[in-house]
C-alpha positions in Angstrom: 5.2 -5.4 24.2 6.3 -1.9 25.1 7.8 0.3 22.4 9.4 3.7 22.6 10.8 6.0 19.9 13.5 8.7 20.5 14.5 11.4 18.1 18.3 11.9 18.3 21.1 13.6 16.4 23.5 11.5 14.3 26.4 12.2 16.7 24.3 10.8 19.6 23.4 7.8 17.5 27.1 7.2 16.8 27.7 7.3 20.6 24.9 4.8 21.1 26.4 2.4 18.6 29.7 2.6 20.4 27.9 2.0 23.7 26.1 -1.1 22.4 29.1 -2.4 20.4 29.2 -5.8 22.1 25.5 -6.2 21.6 25.2 -5.3 17.9 23.3 -7.7 15.6 24.0 -8.5 12.0 20.5 -8.1 10.7 20.0 -4.4 9.7 16.5 -3.3 8.6 16.4 -1.0 5.6 17.4 2.6 6.4 18.9 1.7 9.8 22.3 2.7 11.2 22.6 -0.1 13.7 20.6 -2.7 15.5 21.4 -4.1 19.0 19.9 -6.5 21.5 20.2 -6.2 25.3 18.8 -8.7 27.8 15.4 -7.1 27.9 15.3 -4.8 24.9 16.1 -4.5 21.2 17.3 -1.2 19.8 17.2 0.0 16.1 18.6 3.3 15.1 17.6 4.9 11.7 19.2 7.4 9.4 16.2 9.6 10.0 17.4 10.1 13.6 14.7 8.0 15.1 15.6 5.2 17.5 13.1 2.4 18.2 13.3 0.5 21.5 11.2 -2.7 21.8 10.7 -5.0 24.7 9.9 -5.0 28.4 12.8 -2.8 29.2 12.3 -0.3 26.4 11.2 2.6 28.6 14.1 2.3 31.1 16.7 1.7 28.3 15.3 4.7 26.3 15.5 6.9 29.3 19.3 6.6 29.3 19.4 8.6 26.0 16.6 11.2 26.3 12.9 12.0 26.5 10.6 9.8 24.4 9.4 11.5 21.2 6.4 9.1 21.3 5.3 6.0 23.0 3.8 3.8 20.4 0.3 2.8 21.2 -0.7 -0.8 20.6 -4.0 0.4 19.3 -3.8 3.1 16.5 -6.6 5.6 16.0 -8.8 4.2 13.2 -11.9 5.2 11.4 -15.1 3.4 12.1 -15.3 0.1 10.2 -18.3 -1.2 8.4 -17.1 -4.7 9.6 -16.7 -5.5 13.3 -13.1 -6.7 13.5 -11.8 -9.0 16.3 -10.2 -7.4 19.3 -6.5 -6.3 18.7 -6.9 -7.1 15.0 -4.4 -4.3 14.3 -1.6 -6.3 16.0 -2.4 -9.5 14.1 -0.4 -11.0 11.2 -2.6 -10.1 8.2 -2.8 -10.1 4.5 -4.2 -6.7 3.4 -5.5 -5.9 -0.1 -6.1 -2.6 -1.9 -6.3 -1.1 -5.4 -5.5 2.2 -7.1 -6.6 3.7 -10.4 -10.3 2.8 -10.5 -11.4 6.5 -10.5 -8.7 7.7 -12.9 -9.5 8.1 -16.6 -5.9 7.6 -17.7 -3.8 4.7 -16.5 -4.3 1.1 -15.3 -5.9 -0.4 -12.2 -3.2 -1.8 -9.9 -4.1 -4.2 -7.1 -1.8 -5.4 -4.4 -2.2 -7.9 -1.6 0.5 -7.7 1.0 1.3 -9.9 4.1 2.5 -8.1 7.2 3.8 -10.3 10.0 3.0 -8.9 13.5 6.8 -8.7 14.1 7.1 -6.3 11.2 4.6 -3.7 12.4 7.0 -1.5 14.4 9.4 -1.4 11.5 6.7 -0.4 9.0 5.6 2.3 11.4 9.1 3.6 11.6 9.4 3.6 7.8 6.3 5.8 7.6 3.8 3.3 6.2 0.3 4.8 6.2 -2.6 5.2 3.7 -1.1 6.2 0.4 -3.9 8.8 -0.1 -2.2 10.8 2.7 1.3 10.6 1.0 2.7 12.5 -1.9 4.1 10.5 -4.9 7.8 11.1 -4.0 7.2 9.8 -0.4 5.3 6.8 -1.8 8.2 5.9 -4.0 10.6 6.3 -1.2 8.6 4.0 1.2 7.7 1.5 -1.5 11.3 1.0 -2.5 12.1 0.2 1.2 9.2 -2.3 1.8 8.9 -4.1 -1.5 11.6 -6.5 -0.7 10.6 -7.1 2.9 6.8 -7.5 2.6 5.6 -10.6 0.7 3.1 -9.2 -1.8 1.5 -9.8 -5.2 1.0 -7.0 -7.7 -1.6 -7.3 -10.5 -2.0 -4.7 -13.2 -5.1 -4.4 -15.4 -3.9 -2.4 -18.4 -6.2 -0.1 -20.3 -6.5 -2.3 -23.4 -7.6 -5.3 -21.4 -9.8 -3.2 -19.1 -11.7 -1.8 -22.1 -12.1 -5.3 -23.7 -13.6 -6.7 -20.5 -15.9 -3.6 -20.0 -17.1 -3.8 -23.6 -18.0 -7.4 -23.1 -20.2 -6.4 -20.2 -18.0 -7.0 -17.1 -18.4 -4.3 -14.4 -15.5 -2.6 -12.8 -16.6 -4.1 -9.5 -16.3 -7.7 -10.9 -12.8 -6.9 -12.3 -11.6 -5.7 -8.9 -13.1 -8.7 -7.1 -11.3 -11.1 -9.5 -8.0 -9.2 -9.1 -8.2 -9.1 -5.3 -9.0 -12.8 -5.0 -6.2 -13.7 -7.3 -3.6 -11.4 -5.6 -4.6 -12.9 -2.2 -4.1 -16.4 -3.5 -0.7 -15.5 -4.8 0.4 -14.2 -1.4 -1.0 -17.2 0.4 1.1 -19.4 -1.8 4.2 -17.3 -1.2 4.0 -17.5 2.6 2.9 -21.1 2.8 2.9 -23.1 5.1 2.5 -19.9 7.2 -1.1 -18.8 7.4 -2.3 -15.3 8.2 -4.4 -14.7 11.2 -6.8 -12.7 9.0 -7.3 -11.2 5.5 -8.5 -7.6 5.2 -9.9 -6.2 1.9 -10.4 -2.5 1.5 -14.1 -2.6 0.9 -15.4 -1.6 -2.6 -18.4 -3.8 -2.5 -20.5 -5.5 0.2 -19.4 -9.0 1.2 -22.2 -10.8 -0.6 -21.7 -8.7 -3.8 -18.0 -9.4 -3.7 -18.5 -13.2 -3.5 -21.2 -13.0 -6.2 -18.6 -11.5 -8.5 -16.4 -14.5 -7.8 -19.0 -17.1 -8.6 -17.6 -19.7 -10.9 -14.0 -19.2 -10.0 -12.0 -22.4 -9.2 -10.6 -21.0 -5.9 -12.4 -18.4 -3.8 -10.7 -17.3 -0.6 -13.2 -17.0 2.2 -11.4 -18.2 5.4 -10.9 -15.4 8.0 -11.6 -12.7 5.4 -12.9 -9.3 6.6 -14.1 -6.2 4.6 -13.9 -2.6 5.7 -14.0 0.8 4.2 -10.9 2.9 5.0 -9.1 -0.3 5.9 -5.7 1.4 5.6 -6.3 2.8 9.0 -7.2 -0.5 10.5 -4.1 -2.5 9.7 -0.7 -1.7 8.2 -1.0 -4.6 5.8 -3.6 -2.7 3.8 -1.6 0.5 4.1 1.4 -1.3 2.7 -0.7 -2.7 -0.1 -2.0 0.7 -0.8 1.5 2.2 -1.1 2.8 -0.6 -3.3 -0.3 -0.3 -5.6 0.2 3.4 -5.8 3.9 3.1 -6.5 3.1 0.8 -9.5 0.4 3.1 -10.7 2.7 6.1 -10.6 5.4 4.2 -12.6 2.9 3.2 -15.3 1.4 6.7 -15.3 4.9 8.2 -16.0 5.3 5.7 -18.9 2.0 6.8 -20.4 3.1 10.4 -20.2 6.3 9.6 -22.1 4.2 7.8 -24.8 1.8 10.8 -25.0 4.6 13.3 -25.2 3.3 15.4 -22.3 2.4 15.1 -18.7 -1.0 13.4 -18.2 -3.1 14.5 -15.2 -4.6 12.1 -12.7 -8.2 11.9 -11.8 -11.2 12.5 -14.0 -11.7 16.3 -13.9 -11.8 19.0 -16.5 -8.0 19.0 -16.9 -8.2 15.3 -17.9 -10.7 16.2 -20.6 -8.3 18.7 -22.1 -5.4 16.2 -21.9 -7.5 13.6 -23.7 -8.4 16.1 -26.4 -4.8 17.0 -26.8 -3.9 13.3 -27.1 -6.6 12.7 -29.8 -5.4 15.8 -31.7 -1.8 14.7 -31.7 -2.1 10.9 -32.1 -5.6 10.2 -33.2 -8.6 8.7 -31.5 -7.5 5.2 -32.2 -4.8 5.4 -29.5 -7.3 6.1 -26.7 -7.9 2.4 -25.7 -4.3 2.0 -24.6 -4.4 5.2 -22.5 -7.8 5.5 -21.0 -10.9 3.8 -19.6 -13.1 4.5 -22.6 -16.5 4.3 -20.9 -15.8 7.3 -18.7 -17.7 10.4 -19.6 -14.3 12.1 -20.2 -14.1 10.4 -23.6 -17.1 12.3 -25.0 -16.2 15.5 -23.3 -12.7 15.4 -24.9 -14.3 14.8 -28.4 -16.7 17.7 -27.8 -13.8 20.0 -26.9 -12.2 19.2 -30.3 -15.4 20.2 -32.1 -15.5 23.7 -30.6 
């Protein structure tokens, strides 16, 4: 299906709305000014100034109003995948799964599985959905608020206390993530039933056989039409949406931890994190660490060493 995007001024969009007055539709996507449907094209205008034309007549209809800012390709540029995906996978209806926080000393691990119907792909592109690693926190919050009510998803949060308990019992972080991904995918499958996705794509953190080894003994293990790939956010918008929603939840919990600490906690696991952990220990005592951090990270000992100097 042909798709064209124009960038127009708000006065021009108002004129367009008047022009299509008899063809306006009631269903308005988030952030839109109006939506209309002609015999061979659907038109959605957004507050950002972008106007999306979809359908066989999109090019001719768009040409009435100006030069195309971009013609949306049906095949986005994507990084090489460690898994060979089926042809045109990026245009399928897919459940994507991703996690955030595994490399951060402070804060929880957040895992999200999200279902994107192929009909939603143009809208998500318009809303700016892409890998959360390429977006600043304020943009992530803006996009997440727009998509969280239109994309069926499951959010699972592994708080620091529980993480440390599992780790101290011998469970690897890889197994924790596999359990969370499998559970989140199951939740989404239940939410969208009887609809079934054409595929499930997990942002690869372990090879397929290792992933399923982690799940051994679980009552339900989702294996049908499941694919794994590194940098999966660039292979399907479902993973990009999951990435944004997971990051949004992580940011919210991180802000709460900063309030509890009484100062802004840095992300990551670098030297600044060591200093923040030392400050936290000095002000609240070492016993509070389990609710703030992943204790087994080397940062714990580094923070203790800083206090000894």
